[in-house]
C-alpha positions, 0 to 999 in steps of 0.5 A: 793274395795267397793261394790255398792248398784247395785252390792249388789242387783245383788248378792241378786237376783242371783239364787243359781241354776244359779251359782251351776253348775259353782262351780261344773265345777270349782272344777272338772276341778281342780281335786276335787270332787263334794262330796268335794264341797258339804262338803265345802258348808255344812260346811259353810251353814249347808245344806245337798245335799238334801237341796241344791237340793231342793233350786236348784229346787225352784230356790232360790235367794242368799238372800233366800239361806243365810236367810235359812242357819245356817252359821258356826260360824268360817265363820268369819275366811275366809279372803282374796281377792275374785273377787277383793274384800277383804272379811273383808272390805265388809259391806253388810252382804249378799254380804260378805256371798256369797264371803265367799262361793266363797272364799271356792270354790276357795280354794278347786279348788286351791288344798288347804287341806280340814282341812285348807278350813274348818278352823279346828284347 
C-alpha cells in the first residue's frame, strides 16, 4: 500500500503529545512498562525522558520530533507491516520514521524480547 501526500501531511502535522498517551496505554495494557517504552523510544531517537517531556509540553509535531531526533543507525533493520503499510516500501522519510516508532511499540506490546526490539546482535 502506497502512502498518499495527504497521509504524509497528516502524519507530519500530528503532535507527539497527542499520540504518546496512546503508546503508554497500549504497552501497559499488554503488561509492559512505561520505562520499557521510554527505552525503545530512546533507542530509536536518542531522546531521554526529559527530552520527551519537553517535546510533549511544547506540543511538537512529528515533523519537528524527527528533525530533532538522532535516529539509530540500526533503524533500517526495522521491517514488516504496520498500519497496513510495509515499512520497507514507504518512500516518504518522515512517514517511514513514524512507522519505525509504531512498529517498535507494537513489538513491545506483543511481548517481543527487548534485545530483539532493539535490533541487538
